[in-house]
Each structure stands twice: as structure tokens, then as C-alpha cells.
N, C-alpha and C positions, 0 to 999 in steps of 0.2 A: 828229474825229467820236467819238461816244460808243460804246464796246466793245459795252454791253449797253444797250437801249433797252427802257425800260418805259412810254412814254408812251402815252396813249390818243388815240386818233384825235379831233380837235374840227374846230369848223367854220373857225376861223382856222388855214389851213395852216401847219406849222411852218417852210416854206420862207419865208416872209415875215419870221421872226423872226430876231433878229441873235444867232448864236452866239457865246458867250464862255467862256473857260477860266478855273477856279478853283480853288483847293485846299481839301481837307478832312483835316485830320490828316495834311497832306505828301501827300496823293494827289492828282494832277493830275485833274481832271475838266473836264467841258463840260456846259453848260446854255445858257439863253436870256437875254439882257437884260431886266430888269424881271420875270421870274417870281419868285415867292417861294424863297428858299434852300431851303428843306424839299421844295419841288417839284421843283428841280434833284438835289437828294440822293435822293431817290425814283427819278426817272427812272434814275439811275446804280444804281440797286438798292440804296441805304444806306438800311436802316431805324432803325438806331441811331445817333442823334444825340449822345447822351450816357449816364452811367450815373448812377443815383438817389446824392445823396450819402451818404445814411443807409443803404440798404439795397443799393447795387451792382447793383440789378435794371437793365437796359436801359431806354431812354426815347428815345421818337422823337416822331412826329405823332400827337397824339392828337384834338384838336378842328379844327385846322387854321384857326382863326378868332382865335386870339390869347388865349383865356381860361384856358388850363389851364397855360401855361408849361410843357409837358413837352418842347418842341422847342428848349429854351435852347441857347445855345453862345456861343462868342466869336467874334466877326466883326470883323475887321480891328482887333484889339487892343480891342475894347469888349466887357466881359462882359454875360452874362445877356442876351443878343439873342435874341427871339422869331424864329428862322428861319422861321415861317409867313407872318410878316407883313413880313418885309424882302426888298425887291427885291434881286434878283441883278445885280452889276455885273462887268464883266471884271476880273480880278486880285485878287478877293476873295479872302481868307483865312478859313476857317473850322476851328476847332479845337473839340473835345469839350471839355465840363465835366468830365470824369470824374476829373480827379486834383484838382478843387477841393474845399474843405470848408468845410461851414458850421459857424460856431461852436456848439460844444454836440453836434455829430453824433456819434453814437456811444454817446451815454449811455442 
């Protein structure tokens, strides 16, 4: 069970959804199978998914529909995955991109 629940009440009861475990930066969390990873992170109180490669400013969900790329993370070893579009599965491993560098950053 999630320790802090920031979920909104919706028409589809949460009880009907399949709870799954996943990790974010080594922290064990719970969400629901099929929901976007970004939603599961927000429901667990996590707003910062990565930091900007150039400015080191925190980044999280901005548009929520896959246009802005602010919610990118490494998901199961695949880099630059948009978490707002990627469904959560049990055992998913999500990592911030904060240690990654873009060629030419900092110039």
C-alpha cells in the first residue's frame, strides 16, 4: 500500500485496478498497472522526475500529453522515455536522467 496517496477520486474505482510495485531511483513504490508512470510518481508525492542537463533545474510533468519531453526518465534501461505516455508494469525500474549529459551542455 502506498504510504502517501495523492490520488484524486475518479469514476473508475481504484479497487478494480491491479496494484503493482516499481522502483524510482532505488525507492520502492506502488502504482496501478497500465496507468502512466508519471501518474504513479505523482500519486506517490514525487514531482521531480529529472533535472535539466544544462541548468540543473528540477523537471517533472509539464504538459502530460507527450509534447514537451520534460518528464523523460530511464525506464527499464531505455533512456529518454516520456513517463507521461508510458504505461506502468509490475517490476518497472525508473531512474532520473540527472546524471546524464548532453553533448555541448555547459558551453
